[in-house]
C-alpha positions, 0 to 999 in steps of 0.5 A: 710330461712335466713343463720342465722336461718339455722346455728342456726338450724344446731347447735342445731341439733349437740348439742341437740342429744349429750346432750340427748344421754350423759344424757341417757348414764350417767344413771341419775348420773349427768354426762351428764353436767359434761363432759360425752358428747363430743362436737359436730363438727362444723356446715357445710355450707352445707344444706344437712345432711351427717350423724354423725360427724366423730370426736367427741373426746373432745378438748384439750383446752376450745375453737375450731376453724374450720380447712380447712377440716371443723372439729374442732381444738383447738385454745386457750382460747381467742376465748371463752373469750367473750362468757364466759364474757356474761354468767358471766355478766348474772349471775351477773345481776341475782344476783343483781336482774337486770332483764333489764340488764339480758334480754339485754344479749339475742337475741331478738328470744332467748329461755330459758328452766329453770328447773321447769318453762314453756319454755320462748321465745322472749324478753317478755317471758324472762322478765317474767321468769327472773322477780323476780328470783334473785339469790344470793345463791352462785357464779357460776362456768364456767365449759367449754366455747367453740367458733367456728366462730359465735357460742359459748356454755358455760357450768356452775354449781351453788351450791353443792350437792342436791342444785347444778344447771347446766346451758347451754348457746348457744351464737350467734355473731351478729354485733360483739357482743356475745348474748345468743340465748339459755339457759337451766338449770336443777338440778343435782339431 
């Protein structure tokens, strides 16, 4: 297994349970994607499971970086600017109906779980999912962005009330470029 695959697995193992737990704890109120969940701690380079992270408190800023102890600590807003820009570019491509531009923002092995659609995997799966999904209803709001080493996540919302859609992006940095590795949406109601 490559180091990249291992890191992706560890990151997803840290994020997904936190999201699921927050969704259950929020009792269907929509709070899971609105900040009820604390961010996960940084993935460790160790391949063994050492149990749940010790510190799950929310950050003081929108980005985190690993400290010498391996936990995350605030590092300012600059680290998350590039992943945030990729997500904004994705929303812009979707608003303009530019499928090719949108697909190029994803890693070749990306996975997308869009509310009401089958899960899409890889470039062709994403192309099929995105094709014809022009989205010009309002502009998105980036709610949160966080970057740790070569991984980042961005949380966004679009619309209001019963029409609100929430989006969660996991991005990876490979060869100096941020790409969307995982993308998930759901409706608030």
